[in-house]
Backbone bond lengths (Angstrom), bond angles and torsions (degrees), N, CA, C in turn:
res aa  C-N    CA-C-N  psi(-1)  N-CA   C-N-CA  omega(-1)  CA-C   N-CA-C  phi
1 X - - - 1.427 - - 1.507 109.78 -
2 X 1.237 112.13 155.36 1.448 116.79 -178.76 1.505 109.53 -84.31
3 X 1.285 113.27 161.39 1.449 119.29 -178.75 1.514 111.16 -63.41
4 X 1.285 114.36 -36.26 1.450 119.37 -177.73 1.528 110.36 -64.31
5 X 1.310 116.91 -43.51 1.454 121.10 -179.68 1.515 110.66 -67.82
6 X 1.270 117.53 -37.75 1.456 120.54 179.32 1.512 110.22 -65.34
7 X 1.296 116.07 -40.02 1.454 120.35 178.00 1.530 109.73 -64.19
8 X 1.302 115.59 -41.89 1.464 119.43 178.95 1.528 110.20 -64.46
9 X 1.299 117.32 -40.86 1.470 121.44 179.15 1.519 110.48 -63.13
10 X 1.312 116.52 -42.26 1.460 120.45 178.98 1.524 109.77 -63.84
11 X 1.327 116.06 -42.88 1.460 120.72 179.37 1.531 110.12 -62.86
12 X 1.322 116.31 -43.94 1.462 120.74 178.78 1.521 110.74 -61.96
13 X 1.317 115.74 -41.18 1.457 119.75 179.72 1.512 110.17 -65.13
14 X 1.331 116.46 -41.89 1.462 120.54 179.44 1.528 109.68 -63.84
15 X 1.338 115.87 -45.86 1.461 120.22 -179.79 1.519 109.45 -62.49
16 X 1.312 115.84 -43.19 1.464 121.04 -179.40 1.525 110.43 -64.84
17 X 1.321 117.15 -42.91 1.461 120.31 -179.81 1.527 110.76 -68.58
18 X 1.348 116.50 -34.72 1.468 119.32 177.31 1.530 110.36 -65.67
19 X 1.328 116.71 -43.73 1.461 119.19 -179.53 1.527 110.43 -65.83
20 X 1.323 118.12 -36.78 1.467 120.65 176.09 1.515 110.65 -64.36
21 X 1.317 116.21 -40.51 1.462 120.52 178.57 1.530 110.18 -63.41
22 X 1.338 116.91 -40.73 1.457 120.43 179.26 1.526 110.51 -64.58
23 X 1.318 116.00 -42.90 1.467 120.36 178.84 1.519 109.39 -62.69
24 X 1.323 116.62 -46.25 1.456 120.94 -179.65 1.522 111.32 -64.51
25 X 1.311 117.56 -37.75 1.455 119.96 -179.48 1.541 110.31 -75.03
26 X 1.335 119.26 -26.52 1.463 122.58 178.65 1.527 112.25 -81.78
27 X 1.300 119.31 -20.39 1.465 121.86 -177.41 1.525 112.65 -57.81
28 X 1.298 119.70 -46.97 1.473 118.43 178.66 1.534 111.39 -60.58
29 X 1.319 118.32 -36.70 1.466 121.30 178.74 1.524 110.99 -65.72
30 X 1.326 117.09 -41.48 1.454 121.78 179.25 1.522 109.92 -64.81
31 X 1.305 116.83 -44.31 1.468 121.49 179.31 1.527 109.45 -62.28
32 X 1.321 117.07 -42.94 1.460 120.69 178.45 1.532 110.72 -61.13
33 X 1.326 116.44 -42.12 1.462 120.01 179.69 1.535 111.50 -64.43
34 X 1.316 116.50 -40.70 1.472 120.54 179.03 1.523 109.95 -64.34
35 X 1.308 116.96 -42.89 1.467 120.90 179.67 1.522 110.03 -64.08
36 X 1.344 117.23 -43.46 1.465 120.76 179.13 1.536 111.04 -61.67
37 X 1.323 116.96 -45.13 1.472 120.94 179.32 1.526 111.05 -61.93
38 X 1.331 116.51 -43.39 1.467 120.93 179.53 1.526 110.32 -62.79
39 X 1.329 117.21 -43.55 1.459 120.71 178.55 1.530 111.32 -63.20
40 X 1.322 116.73 -42.22 1.472 120.22 178.22 1.528 110.96 -60.81
41 X 1.305 116.64 -43.83 1.470 120.88 179.72 1.525 109.99 -63.48
42 X 1.348 116.98 -43.68 1.471 120.57 178.92 1.518 111.66 -63.15
43 X 1.322 116.83 -39.56 1.468 120.79 178.67 1.530 110.11 -65.00
44 X 1.307 117.52 -42.77 1.471 121.32 178.68 1.527 110.12 -62.06
45 X 1.328 117.98 -44.48 1.471 121.14 177.84 1.530 110.97 -62.22
46 X 1.327 116.35 -41.06 1.467 119.82 179.83 1.528 110.88 -63.81
47 X 1.313 117.16 -41.48 1.467 121.09 178.17 1.524 110.35 -64.17
48 X 1.318 117.23 -45.57 1.469 121.19 179.87 1.533 110.36 -62.46
49 X 1.308 117.07 -41.09 1.458 121.28 178.71 1.534 110.02 -62.70
50 X 1.323 116.02 -45.37 1.464 120.44 179.69 1.518 111.97 -61.52
51 X 1.322 116.95 -44.16 1.461 120.95 178.11 1.521 110.71 -62.70
52 X 1.320 117.24 -42.60 1.471 121.32 178.98 1.519 110.87 -62.00
53 X 1.315 117.47 -45.16 1.462 121.03 179.68 1.529 110.24 -61.85
54 X 1.322 117.31 -43.90 1.467 120.76 178.90 1.522 111.36 -60.91
55 X 1.320 116.83 -45.56 1.460 120.74 -179.01 1.523 110.66 -63.75
56 X 1.317 116.70 -45.33 1.462 120.12 -179.13 1.526 111.77 -65.52
57 X 1.310 117.38 -38.86 1.468 119.76 178.48 1.513 110.99 -66.76
58 X 1.317 117.91 -42.15 1.465 120.90 179.58 1.517 111.23 -66.35
59 X 1.325 118.18 -42.80 1.464 120.17 -177.59 1.516 111.05 -71.08
60 X 1.327 119.69 -33.35 1.464 120.53 179.37 1.526 110.31 -72.06
61 X 1.330 117.94 -32.30 1.463 120.11 176.67 1.516 110.70 -65.79
62 X 1.314 117.16 -44.73 1.459 120.23 -179.21 1.524 110.54 -70.42
63 X 1.311 117.77 -30.68 1.463 120.55 179.06 1.522 110.09 -69.10
64 X 1.335 116.78 -42.34 1.457 120.48 179.71 1.521 111.25 -60.73
65 X 1.311 116.62 -37.44 1.458 120.03 -179.21 1.524 111.23 -67.76
66 X 1.318 117.28 -30.97 1.460 121.61 -177.65 1.525 113.20 -94.68
67 X 1.312 117.36 -2.41 1.458 120.92 -174.89 1.522 110.47 -63.61
68 X 1.316 115.44 132.43 1.450 121.82 179.04 1.519 108.83 -130.80
69 X 1.303 115.23 159.82 1.452 119.16 174.23 1.517 108.13 -74.43
70 X 1.296 115.79 132.12 1.456 119.75 178.56 1.519 108.96 -111.35
71 X 1.301 114.12 142.11 1.458 119.12 176.83 1.522 107.89 -125.91
72 X 1.279 114.87 144.41 1.447 120.57 178.35 1.517 107.51 -100.92
73 X 1.310 115.58 127.57 1.455 119.17 177.82 1.517 108.50 -113.72
74 X 1.292 114.99 144.14 1.454 120.39 -177.66 1.525 111.51 -112.58
75 X 1.300 116.95 2.48 1.462 120.13 -176.68 1.516 112.40 -77.31
76 X 1.323 118.13 -38.60 1.465 119.63 -178.25 1.526 109.35 -79.95
77 X 1.313 115.25 129.44 1.463 120.59 178.83 1.516 109.00 -129.13
78 X 1.285 117.18 168.96 1.459 122.43 173.43 1.523 108.63 -90.01
79 X 1.315 115.56 150.12 1.466 120.07 -178.14 1.529 111.07 -56.72
80 X 1.309 117.58 -34.19 1.459 121.98 -178.68 1.519 114.06 -65.42
81 X 1.335 117.36 -16.88 1.472 120.50 -179.91 1.524 112.40 -102.77
82 X 1.319 117.63 9.81 1.470 121.95 -177.31 1.519 112.02 -55.23
83 X 1.305 118.05 -41.92 1.459 121.94 -176.46 1.532 112.86 -92.17
84 X 1.333 118.10 2.66 1.467 121.68 -173.23 1.519 114.89 -107.76
85 X 1.304 119.90 11.90 1.460 120.75 -177.28 1.523 110.33 -72.99
86 X 1.319 116.56 151.01 1.467 121.51 -176.63 1.526 112.45 -75.22
87 X 1.337 116.91 -20.26 1.456 120.51 -179.34 1.526 110.39 -67.49
88 X 1.316 115.89 147.40 1.459 121.25 178.97 1.529 110.05 -73.46
89 X 1.340 116.20 -36.88 1.458 121.70 -177.76 1.526 108.36 -141.62
90 X 1.336 117.80 135.38 1.460 121.45 -176.77 1.517 110.71 -166.43
91 X 1.333 114.86 168.52 1.464 122.79 175.74 1.520 109.55 -108.97
92 X 1.336 115.23 149.82 1.465 121.03 170.33 1.518 107.31 -131.30
93 X 1.321 116.11 122.43 1.461 122.62 179.45 1.524 108.42 -102.09
94 X 1.318 115.96 124.32 1.465 122.44 178.82 1.525 107.87 -105.35
95 X 1.325 117.38 121.42 1.465 120.70 175.15 1.519 108.52 -161.70
96 X 1.336 115.80 162.23 1.458 121.59 178.96 1.526 108.05 -90.58
97 X 1.295 117.44 111.05 1.459 122.98 -176.53 1.523 110.97 -60.50
98 X 1.327 118.18 -38.71 1.460 121.93 -178.45 1.530 111.94 -68.01
99 X 1.309 118.43 -28.63 1.460 122.08 -179.06 1.528 112.55 -91.88
100 X 1.315 118.44 -0.34 1.465 123.09 178.57 1.528 108.14 -85.31
101 X 1.359 116.31 73.94 1.463 122.79 -171.06 1.525 113.62 -59.41
102 X 1.297 117.90 -43.53 1.464 120.77 -177.62 1.519 111.87 -95.21
103 X 1.313 115.77 11.78 1.469 122.46 -178.83 1.528 110.80 57.93
104 X 1.330 115.56 34.65 1.462 121.62 -178.05 1.520 111.17 -58.40
105 X 1.314 116.57 -51.92 1.466 119.99 -177.23 1.518 111.50 -71.78
106 X 1.312 117.30 -35.21 1.460 120.65 175.61 1.524 110.82 -61.44
107 X 1.336 116.28 -42.23 1.474 120.44 177.39 1.517 111.05 -66.51
108 X 1.336 117.08 -40.26 1.471 120.55 177.29 1.532 110.44 -59.58
109 X 1.315 116.23 -44.33 1.466 120.60 178.19 1.526 111.01 -60.50
110 X 1.325 116.69 -47.61 1.467 120.84 -178.51 1.523 111.18 -63.40
111 X 1.335 116.86 -44.28 1.468 120.38 179.33 1.522 110.80 -62.61
112 X 1.316 116.60 -42.80 1.455 120.41 -180.00 1.534 111.12 -63.96
113 X 1.326 115.94 -42.24 1.472 119.91 -179.46 1.519 112.66 -68.51
114 X 1.325 117.84 -19.79 1.453 121.09 179.00 1.526 111.57 -76.97
115 X 1.310 117.63 -15.70 1.468 121.44 179.49 1.526 109.92 -68.51
116 X 1.335 115.13 149.77 1.467 120.09 179.41 1.523 111.69 -76.78
117 X 1.317 115.78 -50.06 1.461 120.64 -176.62 1.530 108.52 -100.62
118 X 1.304 116.45 96.21 1.469 120.41 -175.56 1.520 110.23 -147.31
119 X 1.310 114.12 161.10 1.469 120.92 173.16 1.519 108.09 -88.47
120 X 1.311 117.81 155.86 1.476 119.47 173.71 1.526 109.05 -61.67
121 X 1.321 116.03 146.42 1.466 120.40 179.12 1.527 109.17 -133.28
122 X 1.308 114.83 137.94 1.465 123.05 177.96 1.515 107.58 -124.20
123 X 1.317 116.61 163.24 1.466 118.59 173.96 1.517 110.31 -134.92
124 X 1.325 113.65 153.04 1.460 122.28 178.20 1.515 106.98 -118.43
125 X 1.324 117.13 123.69 1.462 122.14 178.02 1.522 108.45 -82.87
126 X 1.324 116.13 109.45 1.467 120.45 -179.23 1.527 112.11 -70.41
127 X 1.321 117.88 -13.59 1.461 121.86 176.45 1.521 112.41 -80.03
128 X 1.312 117.54 -14.15 1.459 122.47 179.28 1.533 108.37 -74.65
129 X 1.299 117.10 129.09 1.476 121.36 -177.18 1.524 112.28 -61.12
130 X 1.322 117.86 -23.82 1.465 120.78 178.78 1.530 111.47 -70.70
131 X 1.328 116.93 -16.47 1.459 121.02 -177.39 1.533 113.17 -105.18
132 X 1.313 117.73 5.63 1.469 121.58 -177.01 1.523 112.53 -62.85
133 X 1.298 118.24 -25.85 1.463 120.65 -176.09 1.527 112.85 -66.47
134 X 1.317 117.95 -21.27 1.473 119.61 -178.41 1.522 112.30 -94.07
135 X 1.314 119.07 -7.15 1.464 121.42 179.89 1.526 108.95 -81.44
136 X 1.343 114.54 132.75 1.464 119.56 -175.99 1.522 109.55 -150.28
137 X 1.346 116.61 165.88 1.467 122.03 175.45 1.524 110.88 -79.43
138 X 1.301 116.91 -17.86 1.461 122.03 178.26 1.523 109.00 -125.63
139 X 1.333 115.70 136.90 1.460 120.88 179.54 1.520 110.02 -85.22
140 X 1.315 116.16 150.73 1.463 121.89 174.54 1.522 108.12 -119.59
141 X 1.317 116.04 96.93 1.465 122.00 -176.49 1.526 112.53 -75.43
142 X 1.306 117.58 -13.29 1.466 121.64 -174.34 1.531 112.85 -113.03
143 X 1.305 116.75 26.27 1.470 120.39 179.62 1.524 110.01 -63.59
144 X 1.309 115.25 141.43 1.470 119.14 178.69 1.530 111.88 -111.51
145 X 1.325 116.42 -6.53 1.467 120.62 175.57 1.528 109.17 -153.94
146 X 1.305 116.67 174.10 1.466 122.18 -173.51 1.521 112.78 -65.53
147 X 1.317 118.51 -31.49 1.462 119.73 -179.04 1.528 111.59 -72.09
148 X 1.314 117.88 -25.77 1.469 121.70 178.29 1.525 111.89 -86.55
149 X 1.316 117.69 -12.75 1.457 122.61 -175.15 1.525 110.95 -68.24
150 X 1.349 116.67 124.22 1.461 122.63 177.76 1.524 108.16 -131.52
151 X 1.329 116.21 126.33 1.454 122.95 -177.64 1.521 108.60 -118.14
152 X 1.332 115.86 130.87 1.465 121.91 -177.53 1.529 110.88 -97.33
153 X 1.326 117.01 -44.16 1.461 123.54 -177.50 1.531 108.04 -145.41
154 X 1.315 117.08 -171.51 1.465 119.81 178.05 1.525 108.86 -54.23
155 X 1.338 115.71 127.81 1.465 121.37 -171.56 1.522 110.58 -140.54
156 X 1.333 115.86 142.14 1.451 122.37 172.80 1.518 107.65 -116.06
157 X 1.328 115.13 123.79 1.463 120.19 179.70 1.526 108.25 -114.54
158 X 1.329 115.09 131.36 1.465 121.94 175.91 1.528 106.44 -101.53
159 X 1.322 116.93 120.21 1.458 121.80 -179.01 1.527 110.37 -114.41
160 X 1.320 114.88 139.66 1.463 121.25 176.18 1.521 106.95 -139.46
161 X 1.310 116.87 126.92 1.468 122.77 -176.54 1.529 111.34 53.45
162 X 1.326 114.57 41.22 1.469 123.34 176.19 1.536 113.32 64.19
163 X 1.337 116.28 24.45 1.472 121.88 177.13 1.514 108.58 -128.15
164 X 1.335 116.13 145.91 1.462 120.84 178.97 1.526 109.15 -72.29
165 X 1.336 115.75 123.23 1.459 122.35 178.27 1.526 109.55 -99.39
166 X 1.335 115.89 -38.32 1.460 121.02 -178.54 1.526 108.61 -144.64
167 X 1.335 115.81 145.28 1.460 122.12 -176.57 1.522 106.20 -136.74
168 X 1.331 117.44 112.55 1.462 122.21 -174.78 1.525 109.22 -122.13
169 X 1.354 117.01 131.81 1.463 122.03 178.83 1.522 110.00 -116.72
170 X 1.313 116.16 149.68 1.463 121.96 175.64 1.514 112.90 93.58
171 X 1.348 114.28 146.53 1.458 121.38 -175.03 1.532 112.49 -59.02
172 X 1.320 118.66 -47.58 1.471 121.63 -176.36 1.518 111.38 -65.51
173 X 1.325 117.07 -43.80 1.465 120.92 179.87 1.525 111.10 -63.93
174 X 1.321 116.39 -39.54 1.470 121.24 178.64 1.526 109.66 -65.93
175 X 1.330 115.89 -43.25 1.460 120.58 179.96 1.523 110.18 -61.37
176 X 1.349 117.94 -44.84 1.468 121.70 178.71 1.523 110.71 -60.65
177 X 1.318 117.18 -41.96 1.464 121.61 -176.72 1.538 111.38 -67.04
178 X 1.329 117.43 -38.51 1.459 120.53 -177.04 1.529 113.47 -82.96
179 X 1.342 118.41 -18.03 1.483 120.95 179.86 1.489 112.12 -89.46
């Protein structure tokens, strides 16, 4: 081999050995960085887990203190569903629950439901904003669907086959009809 090539080979070997030395000397630094990053990630997860556990424990304690028995009632309906009940024949009582000071209509409903031989009865709370569309200055006793339904005051409607059979207004008339 020529001198020139030998010199180049020596230079290449030196360069190659230097780069290997740099890689070998950088390996501990790289490993240290990986370990530090892994530890940081684990610490962040541990903190997040701890915060989550604290939040869940605090919220479950406050929830238990506020827990109440809930009951589902099927008697109250929206005015829009008056003609959609599954029963063949039934009553719907329209009144404002908030204005029923002596619970007159509530008592009428309870007394009626205590009877053995009775039709199903539902009520519509006229104080509920969802039922405002049926409140009017003039009653419509011949409505055939919910959009035509107009209620002026406390009203009891008797429906059979999704048609109004009887339409009664006023506390005394409703009381007579249900007794």
